[in-house]
Structure formats: C-alpha cells, structure tokens
C-alpha positions as CSV (number, residue, x, y, z in Angstrom):
1,X,42.2,24.9,67.7
2,X,43.9,26.4,64.7
3,X,42.2,28.9,62.4
4,X,43.5,30.5,59.2
5,X,42.8,34.2,58.7
6,X,42.0,35.3,55.2
7,X,43.6,38.7,54.4
8,X,40.5,40.4,52.8
9,X,38.9,43.4,54.2
10,X,35.4,42.0,53.9
11,X,36.4,38.8,55.8
12,X,39.0,40.1,58.3
13,X,36.7,40.7,61.3
14,X,34.4,37.8,60.5
15,X,37.2,35.3,60.2
16,X,38.4,35.9,63.7
17,X,34.9,36.5,65.2
18,X,33.3,33.2,64.3
19,X,34.5,31.1,67.2
20,X,35.8,33.0,70.3
21,X,35.1,30.4,72.9
22,X,38.7,30.4,74.2
23,X,40.0,32.7,76.9
24,X,42.5,34.2,74.5
25,X,43.5,34.2,70.8
26,X,47.1,34.5,69.5
27,X,48.2,34.9,65.9
28,X,51.4,33.0,65.0
29,X,53.3,32.7,61.7
30,X,53.6,29.4,59.9
31,X,57.0,29.7,58.2
32,X,59.0,26.5,58.7
33,X,58.4,25.1,62.2
34,X,57.0,28.4,63.5
35,X,53.4,27.4,64.0
36,X,54.2,24.1,65.6
37,X,56.6,25.7,68.1
38,X,54.0,28.4,68.9
39,X,51.3,25.7,69.5
40,X,53.7,23.9,71.9
41,X,54.5,27.0,73.8
42,X,50.9,27.9,74.1
43,X,50.0,24.4,75.3
44,X,52.6,24.7,78.1
45,X,51.1,28.0,79.2
46,X,47.6,26.5,79.1
47,X,48.7,23.6,81.3
48,X,50.4,25.9,83.7
49,X,47.4,28.4,84.0
50,X,44.3,26.3,83.2
51,X,43.3,28.9,80.5
52,X,42.6,28.1,76.9
53,X,44.0,29.8,73.8
54,X,42.9,29.8,70.2
55,X,46.0,29.8,67.9
56,X,45.4,31.6,64.6
57,X,47.7,31.0,61.6
58,X,48.2,34.2,59.6
59,X,49.6,34.6,56.1
60,X,53.3,33.8,55.6
61,X,53.8,37.0,53.6
62,X,54.6,39.7,56.1
63,X,53.1,42.3,53.8
64,X,49.8,40.5,53.7
65,X,49.9,39.9,57.5
66,X,50.4,43.6,58.2
67,X,47.5,44.5,56.0
68,X,45.3,42.0,57.9
69,X,46.4,43.4,61.3
70,X,45.7,46.9,60.2
71,X,42.2,46.0,59.0
72,X,41.4,44.3,62.3
73,X,42.9,47.0,64.6
74,X,41.4,49.9,62.6
75,X,38.0,48.3,63.4
76,X,38.9,48.4,67.2
77,X,38.4,44.7,67.2
78,X,39.6,42.6,70.2
79,X,39.2,39.3,68.4
80,X,43.0,38.8,68.4
81,X,44.5,39.3,71.9
82,X,48.1,38.6,71.2
83,X,49.8,39.4,67.8
84,X,53.1,38.3,66.4
85,X,54.5,41.5,64.9
86,X,57.5,42.2,62.7
87,X,60.4,44.2,63.9
88,X,59.5,47.1,61.6
89,X,55.9,47.4,62.8
90,X,55.9,48.8,66.3
91,X,55.8,52.4,65.0
92,X,53.0,51.6,62.6
93,X,50.8,49.8,65.1
94,X,51.7,51.4,68.4
95,X,48.5,53.3,68.9
96,X,46.6,50.1,69.0
97,X,48.9,48.2,71.4
98,X,49.1,47.8,75.1
99,X,52.1,49.2,77.1
100,X,53.6,46.0,78.4
101,X,56.0,47.7,80.8
102,X,52.9,49.2,82.6
103,X,51.1,45.8,82.7
104,X,54.1,43.5,83.4
105,X,56.5,45.9,85.2
106,X,59.3,48.2,84.2
107,X,62.0,45.5,84.3
108,X,60.1,43.0,82.1
109,X,62.5,43.5,79.1
110,X,65.7,43.2,81.2
111,X,68.3,40.9,79.6
112,X,66.9,41.3,76.1
113,X,69.0,42.9,73.3
114,X,68.7,46.7,74.2
115,X,68.4,47.6,70.5
116,X,65.3,45.5,70.1
117,X,63.8,46.8,73.3
118,X,64.4,50.4,72.0
119,X,62.9,49.5,68.7
120,X,59.8,48.2,70.4
121,X,59.5,51.3,72.6
122,X,57.4,54.0,71.1
123,X,56.9,57.3,72.9
124,X,58.1,55.7,76.1
125,X,55.7,52.8,75.8
126,X,56.9,49.2,75.4
127,X,54.4,48.1,72.8
128,X,55.9,44.6,72.1
129,X,58.1,42.1,73.8
130,X,61.1,40.6,71.8
131,X,60.4,37.0,70.9
132,X,63.1,36.0,68.4
133,X,65.5,38.1,66.4
134,X,66.8,37.4,62.9
135,X,69.4,38.4,60.4
136,X,70.0,37.2,56.9
137,X,72.7,34.5,56.6
138,X,74.3,32.5,53.7
139,X,73.6,28.7,53.6
140,X,76.0,26.7,51.4
141,X,76.6,23.1,50.4
142,X,79.8,22.2,52.4
143,X,80.1,18.9,50.4
144,X,80.0,20.6,47.0
145,X,82.4,23.5,47.9
146,X,84.8,21.0,49.2
147,X,84.5,18.7,46.2
148,X,85.2,21.6,43.8
149,X,87.9,23.2,45.9
150,X,86.3,26.3,47.2
151,X,86.0,28.2,50.5
152,X,82.7,30.0,51.2
153,X,82.6,33.3,49.2
154,X,83.5,36.6,50.8
155,X,82.2,38.8,48.0
156,X,79.1,38.7,45.8
157,X,81.3,38.3,42.7
158,X,83.0,35.3,44.2
159,X,79.6,33.8,45.0
160,X,78.5,34.4,41.4
161,X,81.6,32.7,39.9
162,X,81.5,29.7,42.3
163,X,77.8,29.2,41.7
164,X,78.3,29.3,38.0
165,X,81.1,26.7,38.1
166,X,79.4,24.2,40.4
167,X,76.0,24.5,38.8
168,X,77.6,23.8,35.4
169,X,79.6,20.8,36.7
170,X,76.6,19.3,38.5
171,X,74.4,19.6,35.5
172,X,77.0,18.0,33.3
173,X,77.1,15.2,35.9
174,X,73.4,14.6,35.5
175,X,71.7,16.9,37.9
176,X,69.7,19.1,35.5
177,X,67.8,20.7,38.3
178,X,70.8,22.2,40.1
179,X,71.0,26.0,40.6
180,X,73.7,28.2,42.0
181,X,71.8,30.6,44.3
182,X,68.3,31.1,45.6
183,X,66.9,33.9,47.7
184,X,63.6,35.7,48.4
185,X,62.7,37.5,45.1
186,X,58.9,38.1,45.2
187,X,57.7,41.7,45.4
188,X,57.2,41.8,49.1
189,X,59.0,42.7,52.4
190,X,61.3,39.8,52.0
191,X,62.8,41.3,48.8
192,X,63.3,44.6,50.8
193,X,65.5,42.7,53.2
194,X,67.5,41.0,50.4
195,X,68.0,44.1,48.3
196,X,68.9,46.2,51.3
197,X,71.7,43.6,52.1
198,X,73.0,43.9,48.5
199,X,73.0,47.7,48.6
200,X,74.4,48.1,52.1
201,X,77.1,45.5,51.5
202,X,78.2,47.6,48.5
203,X,78.4,50.6,50.8
204,X,75.4,52.0,49.0
205,X,73.5,53.1,52.2
206,X,70.1,52.0,53.6
207,X,67.6,53.6,51.3
208,X,66.9,56.5,53.7
209,X,69.5,57.5,56.2
210,X,68.9,58.2,60.0
211,X,68.4,61.9,59.3
212,X,65.6,61.1,56.8
213,X,67.5,61.9,53.7
214,X,66.9,59.7,50.6
215,X,70.2,58.1,49.7
216,X,69.2,55.2,47.5
217,X,70.2,56.7,44.1
218,X,73.9,56.2,44.1
219,X,76.4,54.3,41.9
220,X,77.1,51.6,44.5
221,X,73.4,50.8,44.9
222,X,73.1,50.7,41.1
223,X,76.0,48.3,40.9
224,X,74.5,46.1,43.6
225,X,71.1,45.7,41.8
226,X,72.7,45.4,38.4
227,X,74.8,42.4,39.7
228,X,71.7,40.8,41.3
229,X,69.8,41.1,38.0
230,X,72.5,39.1,36.2
231,X,71.8,36.1,38.5
232,X,68.3,35.6,37.1
233,X,68.1,32.6,34.7
234,X,71.9,32.3,35.0
235,X,72.6,31.0,38.6
236,X,69.1,31.6,39.9
237,X,65.9,30.2,38.5
238,X,63.5,32.8,37.0
239,X,60.9,31.5,39.4
240,X,62.8,33.2,42.2
241,X,60.9,36.3,41.2
242,X,58.0,34.7,43.1
243,X,60.0,33.1,45.9
244,X,59.4,33.7,49.6
245,X,61.5,32.1,52.4
246,X,59.8,28.7,52.0
247,X,60.2,28.4,48.2
248,X,63.9,29.1,48.5
249,X,64.3,26.6,51.4
250,X,62.4,24.0,49.5
251,X,64.7,24.1,46.5
252,X,67.9,24.2,48.7
253,X,66.7,21.5,51.0
254,X,65.9,19.2,48.1
255,X,69.6,19.4,47.1
256,X,69.1,21.6,44.1
257,X,70.9,24.8,45.1
258,X,74.5,25.5,46.0
259,X,73.8,28.7,48.0
260,X,70.8,30.1,49.7
261,X,70.1,33.4,51.5
262,X,67.6,32.8,54.3
263,X,67.0,33.3,58.0
264,X,68.4,31.1,60.8
265,X,65.1,29.1,61.1
266,X,66.0,27.1,58.0
267,X,69.0,25.5,59.8
268,X,67.0,23.0,61.9
269,X,64.9,22.1,58.9
270,X,67.9,21.5,56.7
271,X,69.3,19.3,59.4
272,X,66.1,17.3,59.9
273,X,65.9,13.6,59.2
274,X,63.9,14.0,56.0
275,X,66.2,16.6,54.6
276,X,68.2,15.7,51.4
277,X,71.1,18.0,52.6
278,X,71.3,16.9,56.2
279,X,74.9,17.2,57.5
280,X,76.0,18.8,54.2
281,X,75.2,22.4,55.0
282,X,77.3,25.3,56.4
283,X,76.2,28.8,57.4
284,X,78.4,31.9,57.1
285,X,77.8,35.7,57.0
286,X,76.6,37.1,53.7
287,X,79.1,38.3,51.1
288,X,79.9,41.9,50.4
289,X,80.6,44.1,47.3
290,X,84.0,45.4,46.1
291,X,83.6,48.3,48.5
292,X,81.8,47.7,51.8
293,X,81.4,44.8,54.2
294,X,78.9,42.1,54.9
295,X,75.5,43.4,55.7
296,X,72.6,41.4,57.2
297,X,69.2,42.9,57.5
298,X,67.7,43.0,61.0
299,X,64.7,40.8,61.2
300,X,62.8,39.2,64.0
301,X,59.4,39.0,65.5
302,X,57.8,40.3,68.7
303,X,54.6,39.7,70.7
304,X,52.2,42.5,71.3
305,X,48.8,42.7,73.1
306,X,45.9,44.5,71.4
307,X,44.6,47.3,73.5
308,X,41.1,46.2,72.4
309,X,41.6,42.8,74.2
310,X,39.0,42.0,76.8
311,X,41.6,40.1,78.8
312,X,44.6,42.4,78.7
313,X,46.4,41.2,81.8
314,X,45.9,37.5,80.9
315,X,47.2,38.2,77.4
316,X,50.2,40.0,78.8
317,X,50.9,37.0,81.0
318,X,50.9,34.8,78.0
319,X,53.4,37.1,76.2
320,X,55.7,37.1,79.3
321,X,55.7,33.3,79.3
322,X,56.4,32.9,75.6
323,X,59.2,35.4,75.6
324,X,60.8,34.1,78.8
325,X,64.1,32.3,79.0
326,X,62.9,28.7,79.1
327,X,60.6,29.1,76.1
328,X,63.2,31.1,74.1
329,X,65.8,28.4,74.9
330,X,63.4,25.6,73.7
331,X,62.7,27.4,70.5
332,X,66.4,28.0,69.8
333,X,67.3,24.3,70.3
334,X,64.3,22.8,68.5
335,X,63.8,25.4,65.7
336,X,67.0,27.4,65.6
337,X,65.1,30.7,66.3
338,X,67.5,33.3,67.5
339,X,66.9,34.3,71.2
340,X,66.5,37.9,72.1
341,X,68.0,37.2,75.5
342,X,71.8,37.8,75.4
343,X,72.6,35.1,78.0
344,X,71.3,32.4,75.8
345,X,74.2,33.0,73.3
346,X,76.5,31.6,75.9
347,X,74.3,28.6,76.7
348,X,76.1,25.3,75.9
349,X,73.0,23.4,74.9
350,X,71.9,26.2,72.6
351,X,75.3,26.5,71.0
352,X,75.5,22.7,70.5
353,X,72.2,22.7,68.7
354,X,73.0,25.8,66.6
355,X,76.8,26.3,66.4
356,X,76.6,29.4,64.2
357,X,74.7,31.3,66.9
358,X,78.2,31.7,68.5
359,X,80.3,32.2,65.4
360,X,77.9,34.7,63.9
361,X,77.0,36.5,67.1
362,X,78.3,39.8,65.7
363,X,76.1,39.5,62.6
364,X,73.0,39.2,64.8
365,X,74.0,41.9,67.2
366,X,75.0,44.4,64.5
367,X,72.4,43.7,61.8
368,X,71.3,46.6,59.5
369,X,68.0,48.1,60.3
370,X,65.4,49.0,57.7
371,X,64.5,52.7,57.8
372,X,61.2,52.1,59.7
373,X,62.0,54.4,62.6
374,X,62.9,57.5,60.6
375,X,60.0,57.0,58.1
376,X,57.4,56.2,60.8
377,X,53.9,55.5,59.5
378,X,55.2,55.9,55.9
379,X,57.5,52.9,56.2
380,X,55.1,50.6,54.4
381,X,55.0,52.9,51.4
382,X,58.8,53.3,51.4
383,X,59.3,49.5,51.5
384,X,56.7,48.8,48.9
385,X,58.4,51.3,46.5
386,X,61.8,49.8,47.2
387,X,60.8,46.2,46.7
388,X,58.7,47.0,43.6
389,X,61.7,48.9,42.1
390,X,64.1,46.0,43.0
391,X,61.7,43.5,41.4
392,X,61.5,45.5,38.2
393,X,65.3,45.5,37.9
394,X,65.5,41.7,38.6
395,X,62.8,41.1,36.1
396,X,64.7,43.0,33.4
397,X,62.0,45.6,32.9
398,X,64.4,48.5,33.6
399,X,68.0,49.2,34.4
400,X,69.0,49.8,38.0
401,X,70.2,53.4,37.1
402,X,66.8,54.4,35.7
403,X,64.9,52.5,38.4
404,X,66.7,54.1,41.3
405,X,66.4,57.6,39.8
406,X,62.6,57.1,39.7
407,X,62.6,55.6,43.2
408,X,64.5,58.6,44.5
409,X,61.8,60.9,43.1
410,X,59.0,58.8,44.5
411,X,60.6,58.7,48.0
412,X,61.2,62.4,48.0
413,X,57.5,63.0,47.5
414,X,56.8,60.5,50.3
415,X,59.3,62.3,52.5
416,X,56.7,65.1,53.2
417,X,54.8,62.5,55.2
418,X,57.6,61.6,57.6
419,X,59.2,65.0,58.1
C-alpha cells in the first residue's frame, strides 16, 4: 500500500498514523523510477521474510522532506520505521536514529565507499546505511553536437557558446521550443548542489571550508554566479527558476534541450522506450571555469531506522537487504542508481547497462561535499541562505557581488551556532 505524506506540521503525525496495519513502514522518494524500484525491493523482502511493509511516498523536494522528518521525529513518533535520508542529513537527525552497526554488526558497512560510511557515522554510531550515491553530471544531445561539429564542452563558457549556437539553429529550423541548457533552479537544496558546482569549478571554494571559515565571498564565486545569471532567458528558460530534477528531465527528455545537469538516475529514463531522445544522449563530467576543474556535488541517499520504531531489529533487517549487493546491482541496472559498493563498478552487467559508471568513476569517487559536517545542525540554515542568495542572482534581483557580500555577513552570524 502506498501513502503520500503531506509536509504540514498539523498533518505530519496524523498522515502516517492513520493506517499502521503493516509490520513496518518505509519512506521512499519518488523522483524518476525511485518509488517503483523501492516497491519492488520491498516486495522481494516481504516474500523472503513473510512480513508486510507499508511504503510511503514523501515529497520530491529534499527541503520539504527534511522538514517532514524533523516534525515526525521531534514528536518521538515511530510511525515511520525506515527513512530514506539525504547524504547531508546524518548529523542533523543522528539523535533520532538507531546505531545500525550495533544492531547489524560492526562489519555491516564493509565494501561500501569509506567516505560515505564515514559521513553516516556520527559520534561513532552508524546512523544510516549507504543505499545509492550521486554526483552531478552533464547530459548532452550526441546527435546535435555531432551535427553542428562540436565535442562536449570542457568549460562553462564553451557550454554557453555551443548552447547558444545550436539553440538558434534549431529554432531557425522550426523547433521553437528548443533551449540550450536546463538545470535545477528552484530555491531549494537542488540549487545548492548546482550553484556549489559552479562556484567550486571556478576554484571559488565550497561556501564554508573544512575549518569552518566562511569563504563564499570571493571574485571567482562572483564570476561563477554572474555567468549563470546570463543563462536565464538566453539559453535557459525563465521557468528554470522553479525547476527541480524532474522538470529539467522532462524538458530534456522531450527533445527540447541541448544540455542538462542532473543526477545519474535520469540516464535509464532518457534511454527508455517512450523517450524522445533515446540513443541520442551522452553523459560527461560537468564543465569548469577558466580557473579550476570540474566539480560535481556529492549527493546520494541512505536508509536509516528511527529509534522510536517498535520493530527495530526487523527494520534493520529490511535496511540490510535493500542496501545489499543484489539489490544495489538490480537498482543500478534497472534505474541507473549509483551503487555504494565499490565492487559493483567492476561488474560487467552494471557497466553494460550504464557505461558512464566506469568512465566517470573518479567523478563519483571524488565528488565535492556540501559543508554539512562542519556546520552540523546549522547546515539547513547555511544551505537555505546559499540557495536563496543564488536564486536572487539568477532572478536578476541583485548582482552576485552584492549578494555574496550579504551572504558572507549572514553566514558569519550563523557561524556562532556551529563553532
């Protein structure tokens, strides 16, 4: 049974408490094929164990989903046993989550990317198991670049110029709906990941450095955001200011964009039988600025067990099954979700299904982390301030120089909370 949670304080507990007949509940995302793959994995565990699981669909916006989780957990509610949590949330939610190494054994995370295991370990407690990892990548129309004599861009300036050329030519040829570049531009966590890639790839830092110093107000960060602002209503539709992953994918997959920044999950959907761009798409690392190198923000999702669950050991067993090798391999092949198990990047069946898992391995293994560890419980405020600032620059409400000066002041005030 699938239930949709509504992210409102008044309804949060009631929404999950109405029908709790199943042995367990698990919250899954619904971006792309996420929900379907989750349901299939849960069904396999149900068949294996004889237990029943209620699958809950949560908001696609990670910002809204975090708010919902915080509402439920702060009420000490056990209505959701297993939670799908973002890679930047372990520190925020750790006090409400079960230590899985204690329940499943010290070696439960063996073989997973060490950096993700470390990310999910808070005060010596493994509060979440790695499920799939992510890093931003650049999708491009192979057929169009070949037709117009271009290789995939290595710099953001090259992307801008190629996008302008092909967009103009395609519109002149009759495709009035063609755009050059789409990405995630809504004021939410997705814009934090995009804007961090622009800034880091210009060698402008990562908002806050590993020592907790605010570094965002610098000339290279200004140049990165100023360039991105020029894309709006030029090579990028103004509507991108309200795009999440799925809106960007929808435009690209309909054949109306030359380039798209998104996560690896979009590959299997772009290659599906009903896709207008099937067999016309390539994937490469993201471009970089004049100074700097390609930077892809580390993403990914993990599975955690609420310490308020009435069936902790059963919930932990479900987590172990879903994050195990067989299930991660199935998800990689069927949905192009990046495994967190290093061995699967050498698996022939996985690499046949998603070739760029091999060619972009370094991108996934060395992705740029958001400053969630150093800012701790203040990360949500830091990210909100950053994506709001970036959105105001993209919207043309302020210059990048003025916006980042204001952001620096705002983050310095917040710094007192994470010192």
